[in-house]
FIKOLZA-1660 file (N, C-alpha, C; in steps of 0.1 Angstrom, whole numbers, plus 5000, padded with zeros to 4 digits):
% residues 260
   i   px   py   pz ch aa at
   1 9285 2883 5144  A  X  N
   1 9271 2884 5139  A  X CA
   1 9264 2871 5143  A  X  C
   2 9253 2874 5148  A  X  N
   2 9245 2862 5153  A  X CA
   2 9237 2856 5142  A  X  C
   3 9239 2843 5140  A  X  N
   3 9231 2836 5129  A  X CA
   3 9217 2832 5134  A  X  C
   4 9208 2833 5125  A  X  N
   4 9194 2830 5128  A  X CA
   4 9192 2815 5125  A  X  C
   5 9187 2808 5135  A  X  N
   5 9184 2794 5132  A  X CA
   5 9172 2792 5124  A  X  C
   6 9173 2784 5114  A  X  N
   6 9162 2782 5105  A  X CA
   6 9150 2775 5112  A  X  C
   7 9138 2778 5108  A  X  N
   7 9127 2772 5114  A  X CA
   7 9127 2757 5111  A  X  C
   8 9123 2750 5121  A  X  N
   8 9124 2735 5120  A  X CA
   8 9137 2730 5122  A  X  C
   9 9147 2738 5128  A  X  N
   9 9160 2733 5130  A  X CA
   9 9161 2724 5142  A  X  C
  10 9173 2725 5149  A  X  N
  10 9175 2716 5161  A  X CA
  10 9165 2718 5172  A  X  C
  11 9161 2730 5174  A  X  N
  11 9151 2732 5184  A  X CA
  11 9139 2725 5182  A  X  C
  12 9134 2724 5169  A  X  N
  12 9122 2717 5166  A  X CA
  12 9125 2702 5168  A  X  C
  13 9136 2697 5164  A  X  N
  13 9139 2683 5166  A  X CA
  13 9139 2679 5181  A  X  C
  14 9145 2688 5189  A  X  N
  14 9145 2685 5203  A  X CA
  14 9131 2684 5209  A  X  C
  15 9122 2693 5203  A  X  N
  15 9108 2692 5208  A  X CA
  15 9101 2679 5204  A  X  C
  16 9103 2675 5192  A  X  N
  16 9097 2662 5188  A  X CA
  16 9103 2650 5196  A  X  C
  17 9116 2650 5198  A  X  N
  17 9123 2639 5206  A  X CA
  17 9118 2639 5220  A  X  C
  18 9115 2651 5226  A  X  N
  18 9110 2651 5239  A  X CA
  18 9096 2645 5241  A  X  C
  19 9088 2647 5230  A  X  N
  19 9075 2641 5231  A  X CA
  19 9075 2626 5229  A  X  C
  20 9085 2620 5222  A  X  N
  20 9085 2606 5219  A  X CA
  20 9085 2597 5232  A  X  C
  21 9093 2600 5242  A  X  N
  21 9093 2591 5254  A  X CA
  21 9079 2590 5260  A  X  C
  22 9072 2602 5260  A  X  N
  22 9058 2602 5266  A  X CA
  22 9049 2592 5259  A  X  C
  23 9050 2591 5245  A  X  N
  23 9041 2582 5238  A  X CA
  23 9045 2568 5241  A  X  C
  24 9059 2565 5242  A  X  N
  24 9063 2551 5245  A  X CA
  24 9059 2547 5259  A  X  C
  25 9059 2556 5268  A  X  N
  25 9055 2553 5282  A  X CA
  25 9041 2549 5283  A  X  C
  26 9032 2556 5275  A  X  N
  26 9018 2552 5275  A  X CA
  26 9016 2538 5269  A  X  C
  27 9023 2536 5258  A  X  N
  27 9022 2523 5251  A  X CA
  27 9026 2511 5261  A  X  C
  28 9037 2514 5268  A  X  N
  28 9043 2504 5277  A  X CA
  28 9033 2501 5288  A  X  C
  29 9026 2512 5293  A  X  N
  29 9017 2510 5304  A  X CA
  29 9005 2502 5299  A  X  C
  30 9000 2505 5286  A  X  N
  30 8989 2498 5281  A  X CA
  30 8992 2483 5279  A  X  C
  31 9005 2480 5274  A  X  N
  31 9009 2467 5272  A  X CA
  31 9010 2459 5285  A  X  C
  32 9015 2466 5296  A  X  N
  32 9016 2460 5309  A  X CA
  32 9002 2457 5314  A  X  C
  33 8993 2466 5312  A  X  N
  33 8979 2464 5317  A  X CA
  33 8972 2452 5310  A  X  C
  34 8975 2451 5297  A  X  N
  34 8969 2440 5289  A  X CA
  34 8975 2427 5294  A  X  C
  35 8988 2427 5296  A  X  N
  35 8994 2415 5301  A  X CA
  35 8989 2411 5315  A  X  C
  36 8987 2421 5324  A  X  N
  36 8982 2419 5337  A  X CA
  36 8968 2413 5337  A  X  C
  37 8959 2418 5328  A  X  N
  37 8946 2413 5326  A  X CA
  37 8946 2399 5321  A  X  C
  38 8955 2396 5312  A  X  N
  38 8956 2382 5307  A  X CA
  38 8961 2372 5318  A  X  C
  39 8970 2377 5326  A  X  N
  39 8975 2368 5337  A  X CA
  39 8963 2366 5347  A  X  C
  40 8956 2377 5350  A  X  N
  40 8944 2375 5359  A  X CA
  40 8934 2366 5354  A  X  C
  41 8932 2366 5341  A  X  N
  41 8922 2357 5335  A  X CA
  41 8927 2342 5336  A  X  C
  42 8941 2341 5334  A  X  N
  42 8946 2327 5335  A  X CA
  42 8946 2322 5349  A  X  C
  43 8948 2331 5359  A  X  N
  43 8948 2327 5373  A  X CA
  43 8934 2323 5377  A  X  C
  44 8924 2331 5372  A  X  N
  44 8910 2328 5375  A  X CA
  44 8906 2315 5369  A  X  C
  45 8910 2313 5356  A  X  N
  45 8907 2300 5349  A  X CA
  45 8913 2288 5357  A  X  C
  46 8926 2290 5361  A  X  N
  46 8932 2279 5368  A  X CA
  46 8926 2276 5382  A  X  C
  47 8921 2287 5388  A  X  N
  47 8914 2285 5401  A  X CA
  47 8901 2278 5399  A  X  C
  48 8894 2281 5388  A  X  N
  48 8881 2275 5385  A  X CA
  48 8884 2260 5383  A  X  C
  49 8894 2257 5375  A  X  N
  49 8897 2243 5372  A  X CA
  49 8901 2236 5384  A  X  C
  50 8909 2242 5393  A  X  N
  50 8913 2236 5405  A  X CA
  50 8901 2233 5414  A  X  C
  51 8892 2243 5415  A  X  N
  51 8880 2241 5423  A  X CA
  51 8872 2230 5418  A  X  C
  52 8870 2229 5405  A  X  N
  52 8862 2217 5399  A  X CA
  52 8869 2204 5403  A  X  C
  53 8882 2203 5401  A  X  N
  53 8889 2191 5404  A  X CA
  53 8888 2188 5419  A  X  C
  54 8889 2198 5428  A  X  N
  54 8887 2195 5442  A  X CA
  54 8873 2190 5446  A  X  C
  55 8863 2196 5440  A  X  N
  55 8849 2191 5442  A  X CA
  55 8848 2177 5437  A  X  C
  56 8853 2174 5426  A  X  N
  56 8852 2160 5420  A  X CA
  56 8859 2150 5429  A  X  C
  57 8871 2154 5434  A  X  N
  57 8879 2145 5443  A  X CA
  57 8871 2143 5456  A  X  C
  58 8865 2154 5461  A  X  N
  58 8858 2153 5474  A  X CA
  58 8846 2144 5472  A  X  C
  59 8839 2145 5461  A  X  N
  59 8827 2137 5458  A  X CA
  59 8831 2122 5457  A  X  C
  60 8843 2120 5451  A  X  N
  60 8848 2106 5450  A  X CA
  60 8852 2101 5463  A  X  C
  61 8858 2109 5472  A  X  N
  61 8862 2105 5485  A  X CA
  61 8850 2101 5494  A  X  C
  62 8839 2110 5493  A  X  N
  62 8827 2107 5500  A  X CA
  62 8821 2094 5496  A  X  C
  63 8820 2092 5483  A  X  N
  63 8815 2079 5478  A  X CA
  63 8823 2067 5483  A  X  C
  64 8836 2068 5482  A  X  N
  64 8844 2057 5487  A  X CA
  64 8842 2054 5502  A  X  C
  65 8841 2065 5510  A  X  N
  65 8839 2064 5524  A  X CA
  65 8826 2057 5527  A  X  C
  66 8815 2061 5520  A  X  N
  66 8802 2056 5522  A  X CA
  66 8802 2041 5519  A  X  C
  67 8808 2037 5507  A  X  N
  67 8808 2023 5503  A  X CA
  67 8817 2015 5513  A  X  C
  68 8828 2020 5517  A  X  N
  68 8837 2013 5526  A  X CA
  68 8830 2011 5539  A  X  C
  69 8823 2022 5544  A  X  N
  69 8816 2021 5556  A  X CA
  69 8805 2011 5556  A  X  C
  70 8798 2010 5544  A  X  N
  70 8787 2000 5543  A  X CA
  70 8793 1986 5543  A  X  C
  71 8804 1984 5536  A  X  N
  71 8810 1971 5535  A  X CA
  71 8815 1967 5549  A  X  C
  72 8820 1976 5557  A  X  N
  72 8825 1973 5571  A  X CA
  72 8813 1969 5579  A  X  C
  73 8802 1977 5578  A  X  N
  73 8790 1974 5586  A  X CA
  73 8784 1961 5583  A  X  C
  74 8783 1958 5570  A  X  N
  74 8777 1946 5565  A  X CA
  74 8785 1934 5569  A  X  C
  75 8799 1935 5569  A  X  N
  75 8807 1924 5572  A  X CA
  75 8810 1922 5587  A  X  C
  76 8811 1933 5594  A  X  N
  76 8814 1932 5608  A  X CA
  76 8804 1936 5618  A  X  C
  77 8792 1941 5613  A  X  N
  77 8781 1945 5622  A  X CA
  77 8775 1933 5629  A  X  C
  78 8768 1936 5640  A  X  N
  78 8761 1926 5648  A  X CA
  78 8746 1929 5649  A  X  C
  79 8738 1919 5649  A  X  N
  79 8724 1920 5650  A  X CA
  79 8720 1925 5664  A  X  C
  80 8709 1932 5665  A  X  N
  80 8704 1937 5678  A  X CA
  80 8695 1927 5684  A  X  C
  81 8689 1919 5676  A  X  N
  81 8680 1908 5681  A  X CA
  81 8684 1895 5674  A  X  C
  82 8680 1884 5680  A  X  N
  82 8683 1871 5675  A  X CA
  82 8679 1870 5660  A  X  C
  83 8688 1866 5651  A  X  N
  83 8685 1866 5637  A  X CA
  83 8691 1854 5630  A  X  C
  84 8683 1847 5622  A  X  N
  84 8687 1836 5614  A  X CA
  84 8688 1841 5599  A  X  C
  85 8700 1840 5593  A  X  N
  85 8702 1844 5579  A  X CA
  85 8705 1831 5571  A  X  C
  86 8697 1829 5561  A  X  N
  86 8699 1817 5552  A  X CA
  86 8706 1823 5540  A  X  C
  87 8718 1817 5537  A  X  N
  87 8726 1821 5526  A  X CA
  87 8723 1814 5513  A  X  C
  88 8727 1820 5502  A  X  N
  88 8725 1815 5489  A  X CA
  88 8731 1801 5487  A  X  C
  89 8743 1799 5494  A  X  N
  89 8750 1787 5492  A  X CA
  89 8745 1776 5502  A  X  C
  90 8734 1779 5509  A  X  N
  90 8728 1769 5518  A  X CA
  90 8733 1770 5533  A  X  C
  91 8743 1778 5535  A  X  N
  91 8747 1779 5549  A  X CA
  91 8737 1787 5557  A  X  C
  92 8737 1785 5570  A  X  N
  92 8729 1792 5579  A  X CA
  92 8737 1800 5589  A  X  C
  93 8735 1812 5591  A  X  N
  93 8742 1820 5601  A  X CA
  93 8731 1824 5612  A  X  C
  94 8735 1821 5625  A  X  N
  94 8726 1824 5636  A  X CA
  94 8733 1834 5645  A  X  C
  95 8727 1845 5647  A  X  N
  95 8732 1855 5656  A  X CA
  95 8722 1856 5668  A  X  C
  96 8726 1851 5679  A  X  N
  96 8718 1850 5691  A  X CA
  96 8721 1861 5701  A  X  C
  97 8711 1868 5705  A  X  N
  97 8712 1879 5715  A  X CA
  97 8703 1875 5726  A  X  C
  98 8709 1873 5738  A  X  N
  98 8701 1869 5749  A  X CA
  98 8707 1874 5762  A  X  C
  99 8699 1874 5773  A  X  N
  99 8703 1879 5786  A  X CA
  99 8714 1869 5791  A  X  C
 100 8724 1875 5798  A  X  N
 100 8735 1867 5803  A  X CA
 100 8735 1868 5819  A  X  C
 101 8734 1857 5825  A  X  N
 101 8733 1856 5840  A  X CA
 101 8747 1852 5845  A  X  C
 102 8754 1861 5851  A  X  N
 102 8767 1858 5856  A  X CA
 102 8767 1849 5869  A  X  C
 103 8755 1848 5875  A  X  N
 103 8754 1839 5887  A  X CA
 103 8754 1825 5882  A  X  C
 104 8750 1822 5870  A  X  N
 104 8750 1808 5865  A  X CA
 104 8763 1804 5859  A  X  C
 105 8769 1813 5851  A  X  N
 105 8782 1810 5845  A  X CA
 105 8790 1823 5846  A  X  C
 106 8803 1821 5847  A  X  N
 106 8812 1832 5845  A  X CA
 106 8814 1833 5830  A  X  C
 107 8820 1844 5825  A  X  N
 107 8821 1846 5811  A  X CA
 107 8830 1835 5805  A  X  C
 108 8841 1832 5812  A  X  N
 108 8850 1822 5807  A  X CA
 108 8844 1808 5807  A  X  C
 109 8836 1805 5817  A  X  N
 109 8830 1792 5818  A  X CA
 109 8819 1791 5807  A  X  C
 110 8812 1802 5804  A  X  N
 110 8802 1801 5793  A  X CA
 110 8808 1799 5780  A  X  C
 111 8819 1806 5777  A  X  N
 111 8826 1804 5764  A  X CA
 111 8831 1790 5762  A  X  C
 112 8837 1785 5773  A  X  N
 112 8842 1771 5772  A  X CA
 112 8831 1761 5770  A  X  C
 113 8819 1763 5777  A  X  N
 113 8808 1755 5776  A  X CA
 113 8803 1755 5761  A  X  C
 114 8802 1767 5755  A  X  N
 114 8797 1768 5741  A  X CA
 114 8807 1761 5732  A  X  C
 115 8820 1763 5734  A  X  N
 115 8830 1756 5725  A  X CA
 115 8829 1741 5726  A  X  C
 116 8827 1736 5738  A  X  N
 116 8826 1721 5740  A  X CA
 116 8813 1716 5733  A  X  C
 117 8802 1723 5734  A  X  N
 117 8790 1718 5727  A  X CA
 117 8792 1717 5712  A  X  C
 118 8799 1727 5707  A  X  N
 118 8801 1727 5692  A  X CA
 118 8811 1716 5688  A  X  C
 119 8821 1714 5697  A  X  N
 119 8831 1704 5694  A  X CA
 119 8825 1690 5694  A  X  C
 120 8816 1687 5704  A  X  N
 120 8810 1674 5705  A  X CA
 120 8800 1672 5693  A  X  C
 121 8793 1683 5689  A  X  N
 121 8784 1681 5677  A  X CA
 121 8792 1678 5665  A  X  C
 122 8803 1685 5663  A  X  N
 122 8811 1683 5650  A  X CA
 122 8818 1669 5650  A  X  C
 123 8821 1664 5662  A  X  N
 123 8827 1651 5662  A  X CA
 123 8817 1640 5658  A  X  C
 124 8804 1643 5660  A  X  N
 124 8794 1633 5656  A  X CA
 124 8788 1636 5642  A  X  C
 125 8787 1648 5638  A  X  N
 125 8781 1652 5626  A  X CA
 125 8790 1656 5615  A  X  C
 126 8803 1657 5617  A  X  N
 126 8812 1661 5607  A  X CA
 126 8819 1674 5610  A  X  C
 127 8832 1675 5606  A  X  N
 127 8839 1687 5609  A  X CA
 127 8833 1699 5603  A  X  C
 128 8833 1710 5610  A  X  N
 128 8828 1723 5606  A  X CA
 128 8813 1723 5602  A  X  C
 129 8806 1713 5608  A  X  N
 129 8791 1714 5607  A  X CA
 129 8787 1727 5614  A  X  C
 130 8794 1731 5625  A  X  N
 130 8791 1743 5631  A  X CA
 130 8805 1750 5634  A  X  C
 131 8805 1763 5632  A  X  N
 131 8817 1771 5635  A  X CA
 131 8813 1783 5644  A  X  C
 132 8820 1785 5655  A  X  N
 132 8818 1797 5663  A  X CA
 132 8826 1809 5658  A  X  C
 133 8818 1819 5654  A  X  N
 133 8825 1831 5648  A  X CA
 133 8827 1842 5658  A  X  C
 134 8819 1844 5667  A  X  N
 134 8820 1855 5677  A  X CA
 134 8812 1852 5689  A  X  C
 135 8818 1856 5700  A  X  N
 135 8811 1855 5713  A  X CA
 135 8815 1867 5721  A  X  C
 136 8806 1877 5724  A  X  N
 136 8809 1889 5731  A  X CA
 136 8798 1892 5741  A  X  C
 137 8802 1901 5750  A  X  N
 137 8792 1905 5761  A  X CA
 137 8790 1920 5760  A  X  C
 138 8777 1924 5762  A  X  N
 138 8774 1938 5761  A  X CA
 138 8762 1941 5770  A  X  C
 139 8763 1949 5779  A  X  N
 139 8752 1954 5787  A  X CA
 139 8742 1943 5792  A  X  C
 140 8748 1933 5799  A  X  N
 140 8740 1923 5805  A  X CA
 140 8735 1913 5795  A  X  C
 141 8740 1913 5783  A  X  N
 141 8736 1903 5773  A  X CA
 141 8748 1896 5767  A  X  C
 142 8746 1885 5761  A  X  N
 142 8756 1878 5753  A  X CA
 142 8752 1877 5739  A  X  C
 143 8762 1880 5730  A  X  N
 143 8760 1879 5715  A  X CA
 143 8768 1867 5710  A  X  C
 144 8762 1858 5704  A  X  N
 144 8769 1846 5698  A  X CA
 144 8766 1845 5684  A  X  C
 145 8776 1844 5676  A  X  N
 145 8774 1842 5661  A  X CA
 145 8780 1829 5657  A  X  C
 146 8772 1820 5651  A  X  N
 146 8776 1807 5647  A  X CA
 146 8772 1805 5633  A  X  C
 147 8779 1797 5625  A  X  N
 147 8775 1794 5612  A  X CA
 147 8774 1779 5611  A  X  C
 148 8764 1774 5603  A  X  N
 148 8760 1760 5601  A  X CA
 148 8762 1756 5587  A  X  C
 149 8766 1744 5585  A  X  N
 149 8768 1739 5571  A  X CA
 149 8756 1740 5563  A  X  C
 150 8744 1737 5569  A  X  N
 150 8731 1738 5562  A  X CA
 150 8720 1738 5572  A  X  C
 151 8708 1739 5567  A  X  N
 151 8696 1740 5576  A  X CA
 151 8695 1727 5584  A  X  C
 152 8698 1716 5578  A  X  N
 152 8697 1703 5585  A  X CA
 152 8706 1703 5598  A  X  C
 153 8718 1709 5596  A  X  N
 153 8728 1709 5608  A  X CA
 153 8722 1719 5618  A  X  C
 154 8716 1730 5614  A  X  N
 154 8710 1739 5624  A  X CA
 154 8699 1732 5631  A  X  C
 155 8690 1725 5624  A  X  N
 155 8679 1719 5630  A  X CA
 155 8683 1708 5640  A  X  C
 156 8694 1700 5636  A  X  N
 156 8699 1690 5645  A  X CA
 156 8705 1696 5658  A  X  C
 157 8712 1707 5657  A  X  N
 157 8718 1713 5668  A  X CA
 157 8708 1720 5677  A  X  C
 158 8699 1727 5671  A  X  N
 158 8690 1736 5679  A  X CA
 158 8677 1728 5684  A  X  C
 159 8674 1717 5677  A  X  N
 159 8662 1709 5679  A  X CA
 159 8649 1717 5675  A  X  C
 160 8651 1727 5667  A  X  N
 160 8639 1734 5661  A  X CA
 160 8637 1730 5647  A  X  C
 161 8625 1728 5643  A  X  N
 161 8622 1725 5629  A  X CA
 161 8627 1736 5620  A  X  C
 162 8635 1733 5610  A  X  N
 162 8641 1742 5601  A  X CA
 162 8643 1736 5588  A  X  C
 163 8639 1744 5578  A  X  N
 163 8641 1739 5564  A  X CA
 163 8644 1751 5555  A  X  C
 164 8652 1749 5545  A  X  N
 164 8655 1758 5534  A  X CA
 164 8657 1751 5521  A  X  C
 165 8648 1752 5512  A  X  N
 165 8650 1745 5499  A  X CA
 165 8638 1748 5490  A  X  C
 166 8636 1739 5481  A  X  N
 166 8625 1741 5471  A  X CA
 166 8611 1738 5478  A  X  C
 167 8601 1743 5472  A  X  N
 167 8587 1740 5477  A  X CA
 167 8585 1725 5476  A  X  C
 168 8588 1719 5465  A  X  N
 168 8586 1705 5462  A  X CA
 168 8594 1697 5473  A  X  C
 169 8606 1701 5476  A  X  N
 169 8613 1694 5486  A  X CA
 169 8607 1695 5500  A  X  C
 170 8601 1706 5503  A  X  N
 170 8594 1708 5516  A  X CA
 170 8582 1699 5517  A  X  C
 171 8575 1697 5506  A  X  N
 171 8563 1688 5505  A  X CA
 171 8568 1674 5508  A  X  C
 172 8578 1670 5501  A  X  N
 172 8584 1656 5502  A  X CA
 172 8589 1654 5516  A  X  C
 173 8593 1665 5523  A  X  N
 173 8598 1663 5537  A  X CA
 173 8587 1663 5547  A  X  C
 174 8574 1664 5542  A  X  N
 174 8563 1663 5551  A  X CA
 174 8557 1676 5556  A  X  C
 175 8561 1687 5552  A  X  N
 175 8556 1700 5557  A  X CA
 175 8542 1702 5551  A  X  C
 176 8533 1707 5559  A  X  N
 176 8519 1709 5555  A  X CA
 176 8516 1724 5553  A  X  C
 177 8512 1727 5541  A  X  N
 177 8510 1741 5536  A  X CA
 177 8495 1745 5537  A  X  C
 178 8487 1737 5544  A  X  N
 178 8473 1741 5545  A  X CA
 178 8470 1751 5556  A  X  C
 179 8477 1762 5556  A  X  N
 179 8475 1773 5565  A  X CA
 179 8473 1786 5557  A  X  C
 180 8468 1796 5564  A  X  N
 180 8466 1809 5558  A  X CA
 180 8479 1816 5554  A  X  C
 181 8480 1821 5542  A  X  N
 181 8492 1828 5538  A  X CA
 181 8488 1843 5534  A  X  C
 182 8498 1851 5535  A  X  N
 182 8496 1865 5531  A  X CA
 182 8506 1868 5520  A  X  C
 183 8502 1875 5510  A  X  N
 183 8511 1879 5499  A  X CA
 183 8519 1891 5505  A  X  C
 184 8531 1894 5500  A  X  N
 184 8539 1905 5504  A  X CA
 184 8540 1914 5491  A  X  C
 185 8538 1927 5494  A  X  N
 185 8540 1937 5483  A  X CA
 185 8544 1950 5489  A  X  C
 186 8554 1956 5483  A  X  N
 186 8560 1969 5488  A  X CA
 186 8564 1967 5502  A  X  C
 187 8570 1956 5506  A  X  N
 187 8575 1953 5519  A  X CA
 187 8564 1954 5530  A  X  C
 188 8552 1951 5526  A  X  N
 188 8541 1950 5535  A  X CA
 188 8534 1937 5534  A  X  C
 189 8527 1933 5545  A  X  N
 189 8520 1920 5546  A  X CA
 189 8505 1922 5542  A  X  C
 190 8501 1914 5532  A  X  N
 190 8487 1916 5528  A  X CA
 190 8477 1908 5536  A  X  C
 191 8465 1907 5531  A  X  N
 191 8454 1901 5539  A  X CA
 191 8456 1885 5538  A  X  C
 192 8453 1879 5549  A  X  N
 192 8454 1864 5549  A  X CA
 192 8444 1858 5541  A  X  C
 193 8448 1847 5534  A  X  N
 193 8438 1840 5525  A  X CA
 193 8443 1825 5523  A  X  C
 194 8434 1817 5519  A  X  N
 194 8438 1803 5516  A  X CA
 194 8444 1803 5502  A  X  C
 195 8454 1795 5500  A  X  N
 195 8461 1794 5487  A  X CA
 195 8461 1780 5481  A  X  C
 196 8465 1780 5469  A  X  N
 196 8466 1767 5462  A  X CA
 196 8481 1765 5460  A  X  C
 197 8488 1759 5470  A  X  N
 197 8503 1759 5470  A  X CA
 197 8509 1753 5458  A  X  C
 198 8503 1742 5453  A  X  N
 198 8509 1735 5442  A  X CA
 198 8510 1744 5429  A  X  C
 199 8500 1753 5429  A  X  N
 199 8500 1762 5417  A  X CA
 199 8508 1775 5420  A  X  C
 200 8506 1781 5432  A  X  N
 200 8512 1794 5435  A  X CA
 200 8527 1793 5440  A  X  C
 201 8531 1782 5446  A  X  N
 201 8544 1780 5451  A  X CA
 201 8554 1772 5442  A  X  C
 202 8548 1767 5431  A  X  N
 202 8557 1758 5423  A  X CA
 202 8569 1766 5418  A  X  C
 203 8580 1760 5419  A  X  N
 203 8593 1766 5414  A  X CA
 203 8599 1776 5423  A  X  C
 204 8593 1778 5435  A  X  N
 204 8598 1788 5445  A  X CA
 204 8605 1780 5456  A  X  C
 205 8613 1788 5464  A  X  N
 205 8619 1782 5476  A  X CA
 205 8611 1785 5488  A  X  C
 206 8614 1777 5499  A  X  N
 206 8607 1779 5511  A  X CA
 206 8616 1778 5523  A  X  C
 207 8615 1787 5532  A  X  N
 207 8621 1786 5545  A  X CA
 207 8611 1783 5556  A  X  C
 208 8614 1773 5564  A  X  N
 208 8605 1770 5575  A  X CA
 208 8612 1771 5588  A  X  C
 209 8606 1779 5597  A  X  N
 209 8613 1782 5610  A  X CA
 209 8602 1781 5621  A  X  C
 210 8607 1776 5633  A  X  N
 210 8598 1775 5644  A  X CA
 210 8604 1782 5656  A  X  C
 211 8609 1794 5654  A  X  N
 211 8614 1802 5665  A  X CA
 211 8610 1816 5665  A  X  C
 212 8610 1823 5676  A  X  N
 212 8607 1837 5676  A  X CA
 212 8620 1845 5674  A  X  C
 213 8622 1847 5661  A  X  N
 213 8635 1854 5657  A  X CA
 213 8632 1862 5644  A  X  C
 214 8642 1870 5640  A  X  N
 214 8642 1876 5627  A  X CA
 214 8648 1867 5617  A  X  C
 215 8642 1866 5605  A  X  N
 215 8647 1857 5595  A  X CA
 215 8650 1864 5582  A  X  C
 216 8662 1862 5577  A  X  N
 216 8666 1868 5564  A  X CA
 216 8668 1857 5554  A  X  C
 217 8662 1858 5542  A  X  N
 217 8663 1848 5531  A  X CA
 217 8670 1854 5519  A  X  C
 218 8676 1846 5511  A  X  N
 218 8684 1850 5500  A  X CA
 218 8676 1852 5487  A  X  C
 219 8666 1861 5488  A  X  N
 219 8658 1864 5476  A  X CA
 219 8646 1872 5480  A  X  C
 220 8637 1874 5470  A  X  N
 220 8625 1882 5472  A  X CA
 220 8613 1874 5478  A  X  C
 221 8608 1878 5489  A  X  N
 221 8597 1871 5496  A  X CA
 221 8584 1875 5489  A  X  C
 222 8576 1864 5486  A  X  N
 222 8563 1866 5479  A  X CA
 222 8551 1862 5488  A  X  C
 223 8553 1852 5497  A  X  N
 223 8543 1848 5506  A  X CA
 223 8549 1845 5520  A  X  C
 224 8541 1847 5530  A  X  N
 224 8545 1844 5544  A  X CA
 224 8532 1839 5551  A  X  C
 225 8534 1829 5559  A  X  N
 225 8523 1824 5567  A  X CA
 225 8518 1835 5576  A  X  C
 226 8505 1835 5578  A  X  N
 226 8498 1846 5585  A  X CA
 226 8502 1848 5600  A  X  C
 227 8503 1837 5607  A  X  N
 227 8504 1837 5621  A  X CA
 227 8517 1841 5626  A  X  C
 228 8518 1851 5635  A  X  N
 228 8530 1855 5643  A  X CA
 228 8541 1861 5634  A  X  C
 229 8537 1867 5622  A  X  N
 229 8548 1872 5613  A  X CA
 229 8545 1887 5610  A  X  C
 230 8556 1894 5608  A  X  N
 230 8556 1908 5603  A  X CA
 230 8567 1909 5592  A  X  C
 231 8563 1915 5581  A  X  N
 231 8573 1917 5570  A  X CA
 231 8581 1930 5573  A  X  C
 232 8594 1928 5574  A  X  N
 232 8603 1939 5576  A  X CA
 232 8608 1946 5564  A  X  C
 233 8612 1938 5554  A  X  N
 233 8615 1943 5541  A  X CA
 233 8614 1932 5531  A  X  C
 234 8620 1934 5519  A  X  N
 234 8618 1924 5508  A  X CA
 234 8623 1910 5511  A  X  C
 235 8633 1909 5520  A  X  N
 235 8639 1896 5523  A  X CA
 235 8640 1893 5538  A  X  C
 236 8632 1900 5546  A  X  N
 236 8633 1898 5560  A  X CA
 236 8619 1898 5567  A  X  C
 237 8618 1888 5576  A  X  N
 237 8605 1886 5583  A  X CA
 237 8608 1885 5598  A  X  C
 238 8600 1892 5606  A  X  N
 238 8601 1891 5620  A  X CA
 238 8591 1882 5626  A  X  C
 239 8595 1872 5634  A  X  N
 239 8585 1863 5640  A  X CA
 239 8584 1865 5655  A  X  C
 240 8573 1868 5660  A  X  N
 240 8571 1870 5674  A  X CA
 240 8556 1867 5678  A  X  C
 241 8554 1863 5690  A  X  N
 241 8541 1860 5695  A  X CA
 241 8533 1873 5698  A  X  C
 242 8520 1872 5695  A  X  N
 242 8512 1884 5697  A  X CA
 242 8511 1888 5712  A  X  C
 243 8511 1877 5720  A  X  N
 243 8510 1880 5735  A  X CA
 243 8523 1882 5741  A  X  C
 244 8534 1882 5733  A  X  N
 244 8547 1884 5739  A  X CA
 244 8553 1872 5746  A  X  C
 245 8547 1860 5745  A  X  N
 245 8552 1848 5752  A  X CA
 245 8563 1841 5743  A  X  C
 246 8575 1844 5747  A  X  N
 246 8586 1838 5739  A  X CA
 246 8588 1823 5741  A  X  C
 247 8581 1817 5750  A  X  N
 247 8582 1803 5752  A  X CA
 247 8573 1795 5742  A  X  C
 248 8563 1802 5736  A  X  N
 248 8555 1796 5726  A  X CA
 248 8560 1799 5712  A  X  C
 249 8559 1789 5703  A  X  N
 249 8564 1791 5690  A  X CA
 249 8553 1786 5680  A  X  C
 250 8554 1791 5667  A  X  N
 250 8546 1787 5656  A  X CA
 250 8555 1782 5645  A  X  C
 251 8550 1773 5637  A  X  N
 251 8557 1769 5625  A  X CA
 251 8554 1779 5614  A  X  C
 252 8565 1787 5610  A  X  N
 252 8563 1798 5600  A  X CA
 252 8569 1794 5587  A  X  C
 253 8561 1797 5576  A  X  N
 253 8565 1794 5562  A  X CA
 253 8568 1807 5555  A  X  C
 254 8580 1808 5549  A  X  N
 254 8583 1820 5541  A  X CA
 254 8587 1815 5527  A  X  C
 255 8579 1819 5517  A  X  N
 255 8580 1815 5503  A  X CA
 255 8587 1826 5495  A  X  C
 256 8598 1823 5489  A  X  N
 256 8606 1833 5482  A  X CA
 256 8611 1829 5469  A  X  C
 257 8615 1838 5460  A  X  N
 257 8622 1835 5448  A  X CA
 257 8636 1838 5450  A  X  C
 258 8645 1827 5449  A  X  N
 258 8659 1829 5452  A  X CA
 258 8666 1839 5442  A  X  C
 259 8675 1846 5447  A  X  N
 259 8683 1855 5439  A  X CA
 259 8692 1848 5429  A  X  C
 260 8694 1853 5418  A  X  N
 260 8702 1846 5408  A  X CA
 260 8717 1850 5409  A  X  C
% end
């Protein structure tokens, strides 16, 4: 006799058990998808952080390169035209750029001649009154960089009137300020006018030069004598003759406030 299986017997149990793996598979897939999205978010976040760090490092590298390049240029660069630089400590640096004639001197002869001139001057005026820093040749010109202990040493060696010091010291040294002066503002040269030097220049420093050169002073320029001068920037003046005659010179006064 065949027995009838009660409703809800093993057959029903098998049906419910067969459905269970399907529900577990869906849950597992949802969990995997959630984990995958979480990992993707973490990867994106890490990429963003890495990108920000890379940009910051690149900006830092660019800044360092620019500063290093500026330092190298300022320390090792050479002037394109003859330039006198008056330092805060009183030293004078002269960079001379002039045509070089190989028919008069060979390069080795000229260098030896220059070294002998400096040696003889130092023997008379004191050791290291002048130091030769560089002597090079470029495109038919010679570049000579020399440093001088002070403006007096430069004047004695070059035979050009040269002074760097206080206005009061310049007056005591016999310099005459009864010439037309121009004020300087925004790196430009103003209109020439008569000044009252004892009132306007008191407490300031003065550079006096009698060469057609570029002059750099260690401070802010406020006045410059009118004749043969152009203001280049806040601490630089170019001296040249209006007619281009480099054999002619004028006594130029540059009044400045020394940097602290």
